[in-house]
N, C-alpha and C positions, 0 to 999 in steps of 0.2 A: 767389395772383393772382386777380383778378376779370375774368372774360372774357365779353363778349356776342358771340354769333354771329349775325349778320343772315343769315337764310336757313337753313331746316331741311330742305333736300333732300339729296342724296347726299353732297356734300362737307361741308355744314355740320353735318349730323347725325353723320357719322362723326367729324369733327374735334371737335365739341363733346363727344361721348361720350368720346373718347380724352383730351382735356384734362381732363375731370372724373376720368378714371381716374388721371391723373397726381397729382391732388390739388387742382387748381384749382377754383374756384367758377364754373360756367358757366351762362349763360342763353341757350338757343337761341330765337330770335325768328322767327316767320313770320306773314304776313298772313293765311294760310288757317286761319281759326278751327277748321274741322273737322280739319285735320291736327294742330294743336296739341292739341285735345281728345283725339284718338286717341293722341298721343304721351304725354299725361299718364296714359293707361290702359296705356301701354307697348305699344301697338299700332303696329308699325313699317311705315311705308308702302312701304318697298323691301325686296327680299330681298338680305341681305348676311350671310353666315355669322358667327354669334356676336354680331351687333350687338344683338340684342334683350336678351341677357344683360348686355352692357356698359351699355346704357341703364338697365336695371332696377337694377343695382349702383350706378350713379351717382345715380339718383333715391332709392334706399333710404338712401344715405349723406348725402343732403342737399346734394351737390355739383352736381347737374345738374337744372335745371328748364326748363320751356317756357312761353312767353308770346307773346301777340300785341302786347304793348306794349313801349315803349322806355325805360321809366323807370329801368332798371338801368344804362344807359349813364352816368348821373351818377356812379356809383361805380366804373365799370369802369377797369381799367389798360389794356386793350386791347379794341378793338371790331373783329371780323373781318367783312369783307363776303364772303359766300359765296352770292351769288345767281347765277341763270343768266345765261349769255352766249351764247345760241343764235346760229346763223347768221341774219344779217338777211335776210329774204325779198327776193329779187330780186338782190342783189349779192354775197352771200357774206361780207360783213364781219360781224364780231361785234356783236351788238346789245347796247349798253351802256345801254340805257334803264333797266334795273333797277339797275345800279350807280349811275347818277346819281341815281335817285330815292332809294336807300338813303343816299347821301352827304348829300342835303339833310336827310333825317329825322334822321340822326345828328347833324348840326351843331347842330340845335335843342336837344339834350339834353346837350351836352358841358359838363362842369364840372371844372376842374382838368386837368393834363396827361393826355392820353390819346393812345395810338397807334392810328391807324386803319389796319387791315391789309386789303389786297386779297388774299384768298384765291381769288377767282374768277379763271379764266383770262382775261386781258385783253390787248389789244394794247399795243404800246409806246407810252408816254405817257399812258396811263389814269391812273396815279398823279398826274401833273400836273394832270389835269382834276379829279380827286376833290379834290385840295388846293385848286384854284381854287373849286370849288363850295362847299366848307365855308367858306372864308374869306369868300366873297361872302355866304353865308347867316348866318354868325355870326363878325363881325370880331373879337370879343373872345375867340374860343376859343384855348386853349393846346393845341396838338396837333402831331403829326407824322404823315405818311402813309408807310407801308411796304408793299412788295410781299413776299409770302410764298406763292409758287405751290405747289399741291399736286401730289404724284406718286403718286396712289392708283391701284391696279389694282382694278377692280371684281372681287368675289369673294375678294380678298386685302387688302382696304383696311385693316383693323385691324392686321394684321401690318405693312403697309407704313408706317402711321403710327407704330407703336411701334418698329419697327426700320428706320428709313429708310436708304437709301443716302447721302443728304445732306439737309440743311436749308438752303434758300436764302432769304435775307432781304435785301431791297433797300432800304436806307436808309443815308444818311451822317449822320444825326442821333444824336449820342451818347447822348442820353436814350432815343431809340427803341431803339438798339442794346442798351441795358441792359435794358429791358422785355422785348424779344424773347428776349434771353439768359436771362432769368428764366422766361419762358414755357416755354422748351424745356429748362430745366436738368435735368428728370428724365431726359431722353435721354442726358445726358452719360455715364451709367453704361454705356450700350450703345456708347460711343464713336462716336455719330453725328456726323459732321463738320458744323459749321454754318458757312455760307459768307456772309460779309456783302459785299455789292457794291452798286453804284449801283441806284437803282430801275428805271431803264430797262433795264439789263443783266439784272436779275432777271426783268422781264417777258418779255424776249426768250429767256432760257434756257428757260422753259416751252415756248414755241412751237418753239424749235429741237430740244428733246428729243423732242417728239412728231412732228415732221416727220421727224426722223432715223429713229425707230422705224417710222414708216409707210412711209418709203422702203425700210427693210430688208425689210419684209414684202413689199412690192411687188417688190423685186428677186428674192426667192427664188420668188415666184409666176411671174415671167417665166422664171426658170431651169427651173421645173417644166414649163412649156409646151414649152420646148426639149428637156428630158429625155424627155418623152413621144415626141417626134418622132424622136429619135436613139437611142432604146432605153436611156437612162441612168436612174438612180434618184435622185430628187431628195432623198430622205432621207439617202442616203449622201453626196451632194454637200453638203448642209447640214452634216453632221457633218464632212466633209473640210475645209471652209472654217471651220466653227466652232471647231474646235480650235486654230486660229490666234488667239492671245491678242489680236491686234489687231482681230479681228472679233468673236469670241465666239459662243456657241451660242444665245443667246436671240433670239427674234423671227425665227427661220429656219425656221418651220413653214409649209410650203406649204398653201394652203387656197383658200377661195371669195372671199377679199378682206377687208379690214379693215372694222370698223364701230364702233359704240358712240358714246359721248357725247363723246369728245375727238378722236380722230384725224381724223375727216372734217372736223369744223367748225374745228379748230384749223389744219389744213393749208390750208384755204381761206382762213381769216382771215389767216394769215401771207403767203400769196401776194398777197392784196389790200393788206395793209399795205405790202408791198415795192413794189407798183405805185404806191401813193400817194406813195412816196419816190423814184420814178424807178428802181427796181431790179426786174429781172425774175428770179425764182427758177425757172429753167428745170427744175431737177431736181424741185422741189416741185410744180410744175405738171404735169410728166410723171407723177409719182406719182398725183396726183389723177385724171388721165384714165385711166391704166392701171388704177387700182383700180375706177372706175366701169364701165369696159368689162368687167372680169373678172366683176364681179357679174352683169351682164347676160348673159354668155356661159355662165354655169352652167346655165341651162334648156336651151340648145342642147346641152350636153354630156349631159344626161339624155336628151334627145330622140335623140341619136346612139347611145346605149346601147340604145335600142328601135328601131333602124332608121330614125330620122329623123321618124316620124310618131307624134304623141301624141293624135290625135283618138280619143276614146272610151276612152283608157287611164286607169288609176287609178294615181296616184303617191303613195306614203307618204313623208312627210317627218319625219325625226327630228331635233328640235332647231330651235327658232325664235329664241332669244335671240342676241345677237351674240357671246356667249361663255358658257362654263359658269359656274355659281355666281353667277348674277345673273338678274333678270327683266327686264333692260334690252332693249328692242327697238329703240333708236335706231340707225338705219342698218344694221340687221342684214342679212347677206347673204341671209337667208330671204326677205325681202320682195320684192326684185327677182326672185329665183329662183322663188317661187310665183307672182307676178304673170305672169312669162314662161310658166310651165307652164300657167296658166289661159288665156293668149292662144293658146297652141298647141292648146287644145281638150281639155286633160287635166282629169280630176277629181282633186282634191287632199285627201288626208287628212293630218293632222299631230298630232304629240305633242311636248310639252316638259314637263320635270319641274316647272318653276315658272313658266314665262313665258306660259301659254296665256291668262290674263286680259288681260295687257298686249297680247298678239298679236291678240286679238279686236278691239282698237281700231284695228289697222293692216290687218288681213287678213280680209276678208269673203268669203263664197262658197266656203268650204272647211269640211270636217268636222273637228272637234277630237276626238281620241280620249284615253281616260284612261291608256292604256299603249302600249308599243311593239308588242305583239303584236296587240292590237286594230287598231292603226294599220296594220300590215303585212297583215292578213287581206284576201285578194282583190286585192292590189296587183300591178301589172305591174312595178313597180320600187320599191325602197326607197332613199331618198336620206338619207345622214347629212350634216347640215349644221353641227350644234354638237357638240363632243366632250365631252358630258357623260359622267361616269364610268359612269353607269347604262347607257350604250350600248356599253361596252367589252367586256362579258362577256354579250352576248345569247345565248339559245339559238337559234343559227342554224338547226339542224335543224328546230326547231319553227317558226320563221319561214319557212323554205323550204317546208314542207309546207302552210302556210296561204296562201302567195301564188299568184296566178294564173300568174305566170312568175318564176322565181328570178333576178332581176337586182338587184345592189346597186351603187349609185353612191356611193362613200365619199369625200366632199369634204374630210375631215379625216385620212385615211390612219391611222384608228385600228386597222385589221385588216391582218394579212399576207396578200398576195394568194394565196400558195400555200395557206393554210389555208381561206380561203373558197372558192376555186375547187375545192379538194379535196372540198367538201361538194356540189359540183354547181351552184354559182352561176356566173352571168356576172358578173364583178366588175371595175368601173372605179374607179380612184382618181386622185389628183393627182400627176403627175410620175413615175409608175411604170408603164411600158408593160406 
């Protein structure tokens, strides 16, 4: 199969490299000439484990190439739209301008039957608009528009693509179903279920999945607040309810609030879409409010650990990205936390294994350190924000001896309270009194 991927960002690059690994011939397209030039040198613009090797293998095998042009669309069986759909400034709706622009450009290059696939996360009805734009731009085109949402976790995207829980394809066109079946045929050996549904249902499945997971995270975070007040342990609560197969253990880890490129913008877009159709999603709206409030409250939690006053205090922050194994800073809990600490008059030092260059674009006025021990030196409190593996086995005795006061605020519960307190630290965590 010949595939063109419009957009070489996180989703487009991972998807394109994986399709090439399946044996398809893939062209990843992007308007950013510097990005394409770097990709041709196998310089990956994002941090994702093993992606560089997958890209190199595809290029060396002649199955993966990068371009700023759209000429390959003429020979393509499927053209995937994988451009960004950020929250629109001011109202929270998904910004579809990149999707619409890509649709117009694709239309001008179509020859023969082609399936146009929206891989980007888009509101219900976007596929209808993509179809309208293409028909208006090129009335003679022979094509079908399908929805094929991605379900990739940053840090585990390649495994998620190659071993998916499910593949959702939204189209009722028989020719399009056959093409999409051939695109994903290599996954049949993994017994990955492919679910064909209507286009609008497919679009809503993506938003519903992310909203449900965001709600699950927010629920356990609120249980953590209650557990702290009544003397319970939120980790045991999570295990106690997660062993119920109807609930499951995933996404029940209490912390500083969810972030990243998907959950915040997708829950906002879903709530806005519902309001446009006269429906109020009260649970989703409450999830958004509770998550925003939680992130802002984390700076106060650090202040309380130091008696309520942070003026003149030095706070060491470990972990800046929204989750481990990525350099993504979008909506990371570290941003409102550090902003709050600075507002309280604290000096902030920070370290992240891979995310500091991205963090510098978001957070000014703080000191960036090359390792956790330099970061902790002279600090009045050490705050763990992202649960990187590198932070799970720190030499806590060394850290204690270098700090001004031995205080740890663990916002990811990666240590056992009795172990840390046994070393002489004051230790605060989430949902464990």
